[in-house]
DSSP file (Angstrom, degrees, kcal/mol; ACC not computed):
  #  RESIDUE AA STRUCTURE BP1 BP2  ACC     N-H-->O    O-->H-N    N-H-->O    O-->H-N    TCO  KAPPA ALPHA  PHI   PSI    X-CA   Y-CA   Z-CA
    1    1 A M     >        0   0    0      0, 0.0     4,-1.8     0, 0.0     3,-0.3   0.000 360.0 360.0 360.0 -44.5 -108.0   36.2   57.9
    2    2 A W  H  >  +     0   0    0      1,-0.2     4,-2.5     2,-0.2     5,-0.2   0.814 360.0  60.8 -65.6 -27.0 -108.7   33.4   55.5
    3    3 A M  H  > S+     0   0    0      2,-0.2     4,-2.6     1,-0.2    -1,-0.2   0.897 104.8  48.3 -64.3 -40.4 -105.6   34.4   53.5
    4    4 A K  H  > S+     0   0    0     -3,-0.3     4,-2.7     2,-0.2     5,-0.2   0.906 111.4  50.1 -65.6 -40.7 -103.4   33.7   56.6
    5    5 A T  H  X S+     0   0    0     -4,-1.8     4,-2.3     2,-0.2    -2,-0.2   0.924 112.9  45.7 -63.4 -45.2 -105.1   30.4   57.1
    6    6 A V  H  X S+     0   0    0     -4,-2.5     4,-2.8     2,-0.2     5,-0.2   0.927 113.2  51.0 -63.6 -44.7 -104.5   29.4   53.4
    7    7 A F  H  X S+     0   0    0     -4,-2.6     4,-2.6     1,-0.2    -2,-0.2   0.943 113.5  43.1 -58.9 -50.3 -100.9   30.6   53.6
    8    8 A W  H  X S+     0   0    0     -4,-2.7     4,-2.5     1,-0.2    -1,-0.2   0.858 113.6  53.0 -66.6 -34.8 -100.1   28.7   56.7
    9    9 A G  H  X S+     0   0    0     -4,-2.3     4,-2.4    -5,-0.2    -2,-0.2   0.926 111.8  44.8 -64.6 -44.5 -101.9   25.6   55.4
   10   10 A L  H  X S+     0   0    0     -4,-2.8     4,-2.7     2,-0.2    -2,-0.2   0.901 112.8  51.3 -65.6 -41.3  -99.9   25.7   52.1
   11   11 A L  H  X S+     0   0    0     -4,-2.6     4,-2.2    -5,-0.2    -2,-0.2   0.926 111.4  47.4 -61.9 -44.7  -96.6   26.3   54.0
   12   12 A L  H  X S+     0   0    0     -4,-2.5     4,-2.5     2,-0.2     5,-0.2   0.921 111.9  50.5 -62.1 -44.5  -97.4   23.3   56.3
   13   13 A F  H  X S+     0   0    0     -4,-2.4     4,-2.9     1,-0.2     5,-0.2   0.922 110.6  49.3 -59.4 -44.8  -98.2   21.1   53.3
   14   14 A M  H  X S+     0   0    0     -4,-2.7     4,-2.6     1,-0.2    -1,-0.2   0.889 111.0  49.7 -63.9 -39.9  -95.0   22.1   51.5
   15   15 A L  H  X S+     0   0    0     -4,-2.2     4,-2.3     2,-0.2    -1,-0.2   0.922 114.0  44.6 -65.2 -43.9  -92.9   21.3   54.6
   16   16 A V  H  X S+     0   0    0     -4,-2.5     4,-2.5     2,-0.2    -2,-0.2   0.933 114.9  48.0 -65.4 -46.0  -94.5   17.9   55.0
   17   17 A A  H  X S+     0   0    0     -4,-2.9     4,-2.4    -5,-0.2    -2,-0.2   0.903 113.0  48.2 -63.2 -41.6  -94.3   17.1   51.3
   18   18 A T  H  X S+     0   0    0     -4,-2.6     4,-2.6    -5,-0.2     5,-0.2   0.917 111.5  50.0 -64.8 -43.2  -90.6   18.2   51.2
   19   19 A T  H  X S+     0   0    0     -4,-2.3     4,-2.5    -5,-0.2    -2,-0.2   0.919 112.3  47.3 -60.6 -44.4  -89.8   16.1   54.3
   20   20 A M  H  X S+     0   0    0     -4,-2.5     4,-2.8     2,-0.2    -1,-0.2   0.908 112.0  50.0 -64.7 -41.3  -91.5   13.1   52.8
   21   21 A A  H  X S+     0   0    0     -4,-2.4     4,-2.6     2,-0.2    -2,-0.2   0.913 112.4  47.0 -64.5 -42.5  -89.7   13.5   49.5
   22   22 A V  H  X S+     0   0    0     -4,-2.6     4,-2.0     2,-0.2    -2,-0.2   0.922 113.8  48.1 -64.7 -43.8  -86.3   13.9   51.1
   23   23 A E  H  X S+     0   0    0     -4,-2.5     4,-1.5    -5,-0.2    -2,-0.2   0.916 113.0  47.8 -63.7 -43.2  -87.0   10.8   53.3
   24   24 A Y  H  X S+     0   0    0     -4,-2.8     4,-2.0     1,-0.2     3,-0.2   0.925 110.9  51.7 -63.1 -43.7  -88.1    8.8   50.4
   25   25 A G  H  < S+     0   0    0     -4,-2.6    -1,-0.2     1,-0.2    -2,-0.2   0.859 107.3  52.9 -61.9 -35.7  -85.1    9.8   48.3
   26   26 A A  H  < S+     0   0    0     -4,-2.0    -1,-0.2     1,-0.2    -2,-0.2   0.835 115.3  40.8 -68.7 -32.1  -82.8    8.8   51.2
   27   27 A R  H  < S+     0   0    0     -4,-1.5     2,-0.9    -3,-0.2    -2,-0.2   0.728 100.9  80.2 -86.8 -22.1  -84.3    5.3   51.3
   28   28 A S     <  +     0   0    0     -4,-2.0     3,-0.3     1,-0.2    -1,-0.1  -0.751  44.0 168.2 -95.7 103.9  -84.6    4.9   47.5
   29   29 A H  S    S+     0   0    0     -2,-0.9     2,-0.3     1,-0.3    -1,-0.2   0.567  79.7  41.1 -83.8  -9.8  -81.3    3.8   46.0
   30   30 A N  S    S+     0   0    0     -3,-0.1    -1,-0.3     5,-0.1     2,-0.2  -0.746  75.6 171.8-142.4  87.6  -83.1    3.0   42.8
   31   31 A S        +     0   0    0     -2,-0.3     3,-0.2    -3,-0.3    -6,-0.0  -0.622  33.9  65.8-100.4 161.2  -85.7    5.4   41.7
   32   32 A G  S >  S-     0   0    0     -2,-0.2     3,-1.7     1,-0.1     4,-0.3  -0.641 102.1 -51.9 120.1 179.7  -87.6    5.5   38.4
   33   33 A P  G >  S+     0   0    0      0, 0.0     3,-0.9     0, 0.0    -1,-0.1   0.771 132.3  59.6 -63.4 -24.8  -90.1    3.2   36.7
   34   34 A W  G >  S+     0   0    0      1,-0.2     3,-2.0    -3,-0.2    -2,-0.1   0.617  82.4  81.9 -78.0 -12.3  -87.7    0.2   37.2
   35   35 A S  G X  S+     0   0    0     -3,-1.7     3,-1.2     1,-0.3    -1,-0.2   0.728  80.0  67.3 -66.5 -19.4  -87.8    0.7   41.0
   36   36 A W  G <  S+     0   0    0     -3,-0.9    -1,-0.3    -4,-0.3    -2,-0.1   0.613  91.6  64.5 -70.7 -11.1  -91.1   -1.2   41.0
   37   37 A C  G <  S+     0   0    0     -3,-2.0    -1,-0.2    46,-0.1    -2,-0.2   0.348  72.6 118.6 -95.0   4.5  -89.0   -4.3   39.9
   38   38 A D    X > -     0   0    0     -3,-1.2     3,-2.2     1,-0.2     5,-1.4  -0.598  61.2-144.8 -77.7 122.6  -87.0   -4.5   43.2
   39   39 A P  G > 5S+     0   0    0      0, 0.0     3,-1.7     0, 0.0    -1,-0.2   0.787  99.1  68.2 -56.7 -25.8  -87.5   -7.8   45.0
   40   40 A A  G 3 5S+     0   0    0      1,-0.3    -2,-0.0     2,-0.1    -3,-0.0   0.735  97.4  52.7 -65.9 -20.5  -87.2   -5.8   48.3
   41   41 A T  G < 5S-     0   0    0     -3,-2.2    -1,-0.3    -6,-0.1    -3,-0.0   0.358 131.7 -92.7 -94.8   5.0  -90.5   -4.1   47.4
   42   42 A G  T < 5S+     0   0    0     -3,-1.7     2,-0.2     1,-0.3    -2,-0.1   0.399  75.3 149.1 101.7  -2.1  -92.3   -7.5   46.9
   43   43 A Y      < -     0   0    0     -5,-1.4     2,-0.7     1,-0.1    -1,-0.3  -0.472  42.7-137.6 -67.2 133.0  -91.7   -7.8   43.2
   44   44 A K        -     0   0    0     -2,-0.2     2,-0.2    -6,-0.0    -1,-0.1  -0.842  16.1-137.0 -96.3 112.0  -91.4  -11.5   42.2
   45   45 A V        -     0   0    0     -2,-0.7     2,-0.3     1,-0.1    -7,-0.0  -0.464  20.0-120.7 -69.0 133.7  -88.5  -11.9   39.7
   46   46 A S        -     0   0    0     -2,-0.2    46,-0.1     1,-0.1    -1,-0.1  -0.583   8.5-145.6 -76.6 135.0  -89.4  -14.3   36.8
   47   47 A A        -     0   0    0     -2,-0.3     5,-0.1    44,-0.0    -1,-0.1   0.732  19.5-153.3 -72.2 -22.1  -87.1  -17.3   36.6
   48   48 A L     >  +     0   0    0      1,-0.1     4,-2.2     3,-0.1     3,-0.2   0.912  23.5 173.2  48.7  51.6  -87.5  -17.3   32.7
   49   49 A T  H  > S+     0   0    0      1,-0.2     4,-1.9     2,-0.2     5,-0.2   0.857  74.2  52.4 -60.7 -37.1  -86.8  -21.0   32.5
   50   50 A G  H  > S+     0   0    0     21,-0.2     4,-2.3     1,-0.2    22,-0.3   0.888 109.7  49.1 -65.4 -37.8  -87.6  -21.1   28.8
   51   51 A C  H  > S+     0   0    0      2,-0.2     4,-3.0    -3,-0.2     5,-0.3   0.855 106.1  57.1 -70.6 -34.7  -85.1  -18.3   28.2
   52   52 A R  H  X S+     0   0    0     -4,-2.2     4,-2.2     2,-0.2    -1,-0.2   0.950 110.8  43.7 -57.2 -48.9  -82.4  -20.0   30.2
   53   53 A A  H  X S+     0   0    0     -4,-1.9     4,-2.4     1,-0.2    -2,-0.2   0.916 114.8  49.4 -64.0 -43.5  -82.7  -23.1   27.9
   54   54 A M  H  X S+     0   0    0     -4,-2.3     4,-2.8    14,-0.2     5,-0.2   0.926 111.5  47.6 -63.1 -45.8  -82.8  -20.9   24.8
   55   55 A V  H  X S+     0   0    0     -4,-3.0     4,-2.4     1,-0.2    -1,-0.2   0.900 112.2  49.8 -64.2 -41.6  -79.8  -18.9   25.7
   56   56 A K  H  X S+     0   0    0     -4,-2.2     4,-1.4    -5,-0.3     6,-0.2   0.935 113.8  45.5 -62.4 -45.5  -77.8  -22.0   26.6
   57   57 A L  H  <>S+     0   0    0     -4,-2.4     5,-2.6     1,-0.2     4,-0.3   0.934 114.9  46.5 -64.5 -46.5  -78.7  -23.6   23.3
   58   58 A Q  H ><5S+     0   0    0     -4,-2.8     3,-1.3     1,-0.2    -1,-0.2   0.887 107.5  57.9 -63.0 -39.1  -77.9  -20.5   21.2
   59   59 A C  H 3<5S+     0   0    0     -4,-2.4    -1,-0.2     1,-0.3    -2,-0.2   0.846 108.7  43.9 -64.4 -34.6  -74.7  -19.9   23.0
   60   60 A V  T 3<5S-     0   0    0     -4,-1.4    -1,-0.3    -3,-0.3    -2,-0.2   0.394 120.9-107.1 -91.2   4.0  -73.2  -23.3   22.1
   61   61 A G  T < 5 +     0   0    0     -3,-1.3    -3,-0.2    -4,-0.3     2,-0.2   0.652  70.0 144.8  85.0  15.7  -74.5  -23.0   18.5
   62   62 A S      < -     0   0    0     -5,-2.6    -1,-0.3    -6,-0.2     2,-0.2  -0.515  57.1-100.0 -86.0 155.8  -77.4  -25.5   18.8
   63   63 A Q        -     0   0    0     -2,-0.2    -1,-0.1     1,-0.1    -5,-0.0  -0.544  34.2-132.7 -70.7 135.4  -80.7  -25.2   17.1
   64   64 A V        -     0   0    0     -2,-0.2   -10,-0.1    -7,-0.0    -1,-0.1  -0.829  21.3-124.4 -93.4 118.6  -83.4  -23.9   19.4
   65   65 A P    >>  -     0   0    0      0, 0.0     4,-2.2     0, 0.0     3,-0.5  -0.295  19.5-119.0 -59.8 146.4  -86.6  -25.9   19.2
   66   66 A E  H 3> S+     0   0    0      1,-0.2     4,-2.8     2,-0.2     5,-0.2   0.851 113.3  56.1 -55.1 -38.6  -89.7  -23.9   18.4
   67   67 A A  H 3> S+     0   0    0      2,-0.2     4,-2.4     1,-0.2    -1,-0.2   0.881 107.4  48.4 -65.0 -37.7  -91.4  -24.9   21.7
   68   68 A V  H <> S+     0   0    0     -3,-0.5     4,-2.5     2,-0.2    -2,-0.2   0.926 112.8  47.9 -67.8 -44.5  -88.4  -23.5   23.7
   69   69 A L  H  X S+     0   0    0     -4,-2.2     4,-2.6     1,-0.2     5,-0.2   0.929 112.7  48.8 -60.2 -46.3  -88.4  -20.3   21.8
   70   70 A R  H  X S+     0   0    0     -4,-2.8     4,-2.3     1,-0.2    -2,-0.2   0.908 111.6  49.4 -61.4 -43.6  -92.2  -20.0   22.2
   71   71 A D  H  X S+     0   0    0     -4,-2.4     4,-2.6     2,-0.2   -21,-0.2   0.929 112.4  47.9 -62.3 -45.3  -91.9  -20.6   26.0
   72   72 A C  H  X S+     0   0    0     -4,-2.5     4,-2.5   -22,-0.3     5,-0.2   0.954 113.2  46.6 -60.4 -50.6  -89.2  -18.1   26.4
   73   73 A C  H  X S+     0   0    0     -4,-2.6     4,-2.4     1,-0.2    -1,-0.2   0.877 113.5  49.0 -62.3 -38.2  -91.0  -15.4   24.5
   74   74 A Q  H  X S+     0   0    0     -4,-2.3     4,-1.9    -5,-0.2    -1,-0.2   0.914 110.8  50.1 -67.5 -42.2  -94.2  -16.0   26.4
   75   75 A Q  H  < S+     0   0    0     -4,-2.6     4,-0.4     2,-0.2    -2,-0.2   0.906 113.1  46.4 -62.8 -41.1  -92.5  -15.9   29.7
   76   76 A L  H >< S+     0   0    0     -4,-2.5     3,-1.2     1,-0.2    -2,-0.2   0.917 113.0  48.9 -67.3 -42.9  -90.8  -12.6   28.8
   77   77 A A  H 3< S+     0   0    0     -4,-2.4    -1,-0.2     1,-0.2    -2,-0.2   0.794 101.1  66.1 -66.4 -27.8  -94.1  -11.1   27.5
   78   78 A D  T 3< S+     0   0    0     -4,-1.9     2,-1.1    -5,-0.1    -1,-0.2   0.620  73.7  98.5 -71.3 -12.2  -95.8  -12.2   30.7
   79   79 A I    <   -     0   0    0     -3,-1.2     6,-0.1    -4,-0.4     5,-0.1  -0.680  65.8-160.4 -77.0 104.3  -93.7   -9.8   32.7
   80   80 A N  S    S+     0   0    0     -2,-1.1     2,-0.9     1,-0.1    -1,-0.2   0.853  74.1  63.5 -60.9 -41.4  -96.3   -7.0   32.9
   81   81 A N  S >  S-     0   0    0      1,-0.2     3,-2.3    -3,-0.1     4,-0.5  -0.761  70.9-159.1 -89.1 108.3  -94.0   -4.1   33.7
   82   82 A E  T >  S+     0   0    0     -2,-0.9     3,-0.7     1,-0.3     4,-0.5   0.735  89.6  65.9 -62.2 -20.6  -91.7   -3.8   30.7
   83   83 A W  T 3> S+     0   0    0      1,-0.2     4,-0.5     2,-0.1    -1,-0.3   0.715  97.8  56.1 -70.3 -19.3  -89.2   -2.0   32.9
   84   84 A C  H <> S+     0   0    0     -3,-2.3     4,-2.4     1,-0.2    -1,-0.2   0.622  85.5  81.0 -86.9 -13.6  -88.7   -5.2   34.8
   85   85 A R  H <> S+     0   0    0     -3,-0.7     4,-2.4    -4,-0.5     5,-0.2   0.899  90.7  49.6 -63.4 -42.0  -87.8   -7.4   31.8
   86   86 A C  H  > S+     0   0    0     -4,-0.5     4,-2.8     1,-0.2    -1,-0.2   0.939 112.2  48.4 -61.6 -46.6  -84.1   -6.3   31.8
   87   87 A G  H  X S+     0   0    0     -4,-0.5     4,-2.6     1,-0.2    -1,-0.2   0.889 111.4  49.7 -61.7 -39.9  -83.7   -6.9   35.5
   88   88 A D  H  X S+     0   0    0     -4,-2.4     4,-2.4     2,-0.2    -1,-0.2   0.888 111.3  48.9 -68.0 -38.2  -85.3  -10.4   35.1
   89   89 A L  H  X S+     0   0    0     -4,-2.4     4,-2.4     2,-0.2    -2,-0.2   0.915 112.5  48.5 -65.0 -42.1  -83.0  -11.2   32.2
   90   90 A S  H  X S+     0   0    0     -4,-2.8     4,-2.6     2,-0.2    -2,-0.2   0.917 111.9  49.0 -62.5 -43.1  -80.0  -10.1   34.2
   91   91 A S  H  X S+     0   0    0     -4,-2.6     4,-2.2     2,-0.2    -2,-0.2   0.903 110.6  51.0 -62.9 -41.7  -81.2  -12.1   37.2
   92   92 A M  H  X S+     0   0    0     -4,-2.4     4,-1.8     2,-0.2    -2,-0.2   0.915 111.1  48.5 -60.6 -43.9  -81.7  -15.1   35.0
   93   93 A L  H  X S+     0   0    0     -4,-2.4     4,-2.4     1,-0.2    -2,-0.2   0.918 110.2  50.2 -64.9 -45.0  -78.2  -14.7   33.5
   94   94 A R  H  X S+     0   0    0     -4,-2.6     4,-2.6     1,-0.2    -1,-0.2   0.883 109.7  51.9 -61.1 -37.7  -76.6  -14.4   37.0
   95   95 A S  H  X S+     0   0    0     -4,-2.2     4,-2.7     2,-0.2    -1,-0.2   0.857 108.2  51.2 -69.8 -33.1  -78.3  -17.5   38.2
   96   96 A V  H  X S+     0   0    0     -4,-1.8     4,-2.1     2,-0.2    -2,-0.2   0.941 111.7  47.6 -64.8 -46.2  -77.0  -19.4   35.1
   97   97 A Y  H  X>S+     0   0    0     -4,-2.4     5,-2.5     1,-0.2     4,-0.7   0.930 114.7  46.2 -58.2 -46.1  -73.5  -18.2   35.9
   98   98 A Q  H ><5S+     0   0    0     -4,-2.6     3,-0.8     1,-0.2    -2,-0.2   0.922 110.8  52.3 -64.1 -45.1  -73.9  -19.2   39.6
   99   99 A E  H 3<5S+     0   0    0     -4,-2.7    -1,-0.2     1,-0.2    -2,-0.2   0.869 117.0  39.2 -57.8 -38.5  -75.4  -22.6   38.7
  100  100 A L  H 3<5S-     0   0    0     -4,-2.1    -1,-0.2    -5,-0.2    -2,-0.2   0.443 109.2-121.3 -95.0  -0.5  -72.5  -23.4   36.5
  101  101 A G  T <<5 -     0   0    0     -3,-0.8     2,-0.2    -4,-0.7    -3,-0.2   0.900  46.4-179.4  64.4  42.6  -69.8  -21.8   38.7
  102  102 A V      < -     0   0    0     -5,-2.5     2,-0.3    -6,-0.1    -1,-0.2  -0.540  13.4-165.1 -83.2 138.6  -68.7  -19.4   36.1
  103  103 A R    >   -     0   0    0     -2,-0.2     3,-1.9     4,-0.2    11,-0.2  -0.796  42.0 -68.9-114.3 163.2  -65.8  -16.9   36.6
  104  104 A E  T 3  S+     0   0    0     -2,-0.3     3,-0.1     1,-0.3    -1,-0.1  -0.186 117.8   7.1 -53.7 134.0  -65.0  -13.8   34.5
  105  105 A G  T 3  S+     0   0    0      1,-0.2    -1,-0.3    -3,-0.0     2,-0.2   0.477 104.1 119.1  75.6   2.7  -63.6  -14.6   31.1
  106  106 A K  S <  S-     0   0    0     -3,-1.9     8,-1.8     1,-0.1     2,-0.3  -0.486  73.5 -90.1 -97.2 167.3  -64.3  -18.4   31.4
  107  107 A E  E     -A  113   0A   0      6,-0.2     6,-0.3     1,-0.2    -4,-0.2  -0.592  24.7-161.9 -75.0 136.3  -66.4  -20.7   29.4
  108  108 A V  E    S-     0   0A   0      4,-3.3     5,-0.2     1,-0.4    -1,-0.2   0.899  82.9  -3.0 -79.5 -47.4  -70.0  -20.9   30.7
  109  109 A L  E >  S-A  112   0A   0      3,-1.4     3,-2.7    -3,-0.1    -1,-0.4  -0.907 106.3 -68.4-134.8 160.0  -70.5  -24.1   28.7
  110  110 A P  T 3  S+     0   0    0      0, 0.0     3,-0.1     0, 0.0    -2,-0.0  -0.349 127.1  10.3 -54.3 121.7  -68.1  -25.9   26.4
  111  111 A G  T 3  S+     0   0    0     -2,-0.1     2,-0.4     1,-0.1    -4,-0.0   0.534 112.2  96.0  85.7   7.4  -67.8  -23.6   23.4
  112  112 A C  E <   -A  109   0A   0     -3,-2.7    -4,-3.3   -52,-0.1    -3,-1.4  -0.924  56.8-159.7-136.6 109.2  -69.7  -20.7   25.0
  113  113 A R  E  >  -A  107   0A   0     -2,-0.4     4,-2.2    -6,-0.3     3,-0.3  -0.489  31.1-112.6 -83.9 157.8  -67.8  -17.9   26.7
  114  114 A K  H  > S+     0   0    0     -8,-1.8     4,-2.3     1,-0.2     5,-0.2   0.876 116.0  53.9 -57.2 -42.1  -69.5  -15.6   29.3
  115  115 A E  H  > S+     0   0    0      1,-0.2     4,-1.8     2,-0.2    -1,-0.2   0.877 109.1  48.8 -63.2 -37.5  -69.3  -12.6   27.1
  116  116 A V  H  > S+     0   0    0     -3,-0.3     4,-2.3     2,-0.2    -1,-0.2   0.899 110.1  50.9 -69.7 -40.5  -71.1  -14.4   24.3
  117  117 A M  H  X S+     0   0    0     -4,-2.2     4,-2.7     2,-0.2    -2,-0.2   0.894 107.8  54.0 -64.1 -38.4  -73.8  -15.7   26.6
  118  118 A K  H  X S+     0   0    0     -4,-2.3     4,-2.1     1,-0.2    -1,-0.2   0.930 111.5  43.7 -61.1 -45.9  -74.4  -12.1   27.9
  119  119 A L  H  X S+     0   0    0     -4,-1.8     4,-1.1     2,-0.2    -1,-0.2   0.849 111.8  54.5 -68.8 -33.3  -74.9  -10.8   24.3
  120  120 A T  H >< S+     0   0    0     -4,-2.3     3,-0.5     2,-0.2     4,-0.5   0.933 110.1  46.2 -63.6 -45.5  -77.1  -13.8   23.5
  121  121 A A  H >< S+     0   0    0     -4,-2.7     3,-1.2     1,-0.2    -2,-0.2   0.880 108.3  56.9 -64.0 -37.4  -79.3  -13.0   26.5
  122  122 A A  H 3< S+     0   0    0     -4,-2.1     4,-0.3     1,-0.3    -1,-0.2   0.758 103.3  55.2 -65.9 -23.2  -79.4   -9.4   25.5
  123  123 A S  T <X S+     0   0    0     -4,-1.1     4,-2.6    -3,-0.5     3,-0.3   0.602  81.8  91.4 -85.0 -10.8  -80.8  -10.4   22.1
  124  124 A V  H <> S+     0   0    0     -3,-1.2     4,-2.8    -4,-0.5     5,-0.2   0.899  83.6  50.8 -55.1 -48.1  -83.7  -12.3   23.6
  125  125 A P  H  >>S+     0   0    0      0, 0.0     5,-2.3     0, 0.0     4,-0.8   0.895 113.0  46.9 -59.6 -37.5  -86.2   -9.3   23.6
  126  126 A E  H >45S+     0   0    0     -4,-0.3     3,-0.5    -3,-0.3    -2,-0.2   0.928 112.5  48.7 -68.3 -44.3  -85.4   -8.6   20.0
  127  127 A V  H 3<5S+     0   0    0     -4,-2.6    -1,-0.2     1,-0.2    -3,-0.2   0.901 117.9  41.8 -59.1 -41.4  -85.7  -12.2   19.0
  128  128 A C  H 3<5S-     0   0    0     -4,-2.8    -1,-0.2    -5,-0.2    -2,-0.2   0.553 105.0-129.1 -84.4  -8.3  -89.0  -12.4   20.8
  129  129 A K  T <<5 +     0   0    0     -4,-0.8    -3,-0.2    -3,-0.5    -2,-0.1   0.895  59.1 145.2  57.7  40.7  -90.2   -9.0   19.6
  130  130 A V      < -     0   0    0     -5,-2.3    -1,-0.2    -6,-0.2    -2,-0.1  -0.952  49.9-119.5-110.4 122.0  -91.0   -8.1   23.2
  131  131 A P        -     0   0    0      0, 0.0   -46,-0.1     0, 0.0    -5,-0.0  -0.299  28.1-176.7 -68.6 141.8  -90.4   -4.4   24.0
  132  132 A I        -     0   0    0    -47,-0.1   -49,-0.1   -48,-0.0   -50,-0.0  -0.994  30.7-117.1-131.9 127.6  -87.9   -3.3   26.6
  133  133 A P        -     0   0    0      0, 0.0   -47,-0.1     0, 0.0     3,-0.1  -0.345  19.9-152.0 -65.3 143.9  -87.6    0.4   27.3
  134  134 A N    >   -     0   0    0      1,-0.1     3,-1.2    10,-0.0     7,-0.1  -0.932   3.5-162.6-118.2 106.3  -84.2    2.0   26.6
  135  135 A P  T 3  S+     0   0    0      0, 0.0    -1,-0.1     0, 0.0     0, 0.0   0.771  90.5  55.5 -62.8 -24.4  -83.5    4.9   28.9
  136  136 A S  T 3  S-     0   0    0      5,-0.2     3,-0.1     2,-0.1    -2,-0.0   0.733  95.9-144.3 -80.0 -20.1  -80.8    6.3   26.6
  137  137 A G    <   +     0   0    0     -3,-1.2    -1,-0.1     1,-0.2     2,-0.1   0.513  51.6 132.6  74.7   4.1  -83.2    6.3   23.6
  138  138 A D  S >  S-     0   0    0      3,-0.1     3,-1.2     1,-0.1    -1,-0.2  -0.286  73.5-102.7 -84.7 175.6  -80.5    5.3   21.1
  139  139 A R  T 3  S+     0   0    0      1,-0.3     3,-0.1    -3,-0.1    -1,-0.1   0.482 101.9  92.7 -77.5  -2.0  -80.8    2.6   18.5
  140  140 A A  T >  S-     0   0    0      1,-0.2     3,-1.6     2,-0.1    -1,-0.3   0.698  71.3-176.7 -65.0 -15.7  -78.7    0.2   20.5
  141  141 A G  G X   -     0   0    0     -3,-1.2     3,-1.0     1,-0.3    -1,-0.2  -0.282  56.6  -4.6  60.7-131.4  -82.1   -1.0   21.9
  142  142 A V  G >  S+     0   0    0      1,-0.2     3,-0.9    -3,-0.1     4,-0.3   0.557 114.1  83.7 -77.8  -8.3  -82.0   -3.6   24.5
  143  143 A Y  G X   +     0   0    0     -3,-1.6     3,-1.2     1,-0.2     4,-0.4   0.620  65.1  87.1 -73.9 -10.9  -78.3   -4.2   24.5
  144  144 A Y  G X  S+     0   0    0     -3,-1.0     3,-1.3     1,-0.3    -1,-0.2   0.863  85.3  54.5 -58.8 -36.5  -77.5   -1.2   26.8
  145  145 A W  G X  S+     0   0    0     -3,-0.9     3,-1.6     1,-0.3    -1,-0.3   0.719  91.4  72.9 -73.1 -18.4  -78.0   -3.4   29.9
  146  146 A A  G <  S+     0   0    0     -3,-1.2    -1,-0.3    -4,-0.3    -2,-0.2   0.698  88.0  64.5 -68.3 -16.8  -75.4   -6.0   28.8
  147  147 A A  G <  S+     0   0    0     -3,-1.3    -1,-0.3    -4,-0.4    -2,-0.2   0.620  75.9 109.9 -79.6 -12.2  -72.7   -3.4   29.5
  148  148 A Y  S X  S-     0   0    0     -3,-1.6     3,-1.4    -4,-0.2    -3,-0.0  -0.421  72.6-133.5 -65.9 136.7  -73.5   -3.6   33.2
  149  149 A P  T 3  S+     0   0    0      0, 0.0    -1,-0.1     0, 0.0    -3,-0.0   0.730  98.7  61.2 -66.5 -22.1  -70.7   -5.3   35.2
  150  150 A D  T 3         0   0    0      1,-0.2    -2,-0.1     0, 0.0    -4,-0.1   0.379 360.0 360.0 -90.0   8.0  -73.0   -7.5   37.2
  151  151 A T    <         0   0    0     -3,-1.4    -1,-0.2    -6,-0.1    -3,-0.0   0.428 360.0 360.0-104.1 360.0  -74.5   -9.3   34.2
């Protein structure tokens, strides 16, 4: 008798768990460790104001003051979930483009094209020695996200 009870209990558990997994999968357009970084789930995206200044200065070929570099690196390191750092850098970059009214292939600032600014932003984690996970695992490191069309 107890075998039947255990069997039906396990079957019920499996049906409920499968239903929940399917329902979660249908709602989750972005699963994985980076899904915790979605503002829709309550994650607060870092403005990375120090990195904005650093990227703008580097892109036009200006010297970056030590204080700006230190602020940027600290702000990036303060993002506790390292999977969120790429998204926050991408968000920072999009906000710079929006702020400056940049269109594809145009200069972001005098002497700084959009493509150059994107690569400059992609280099920030390396400059700061702040780890960013690379899902592809290759030596390209943090630059993989710079290929995304929305950055």
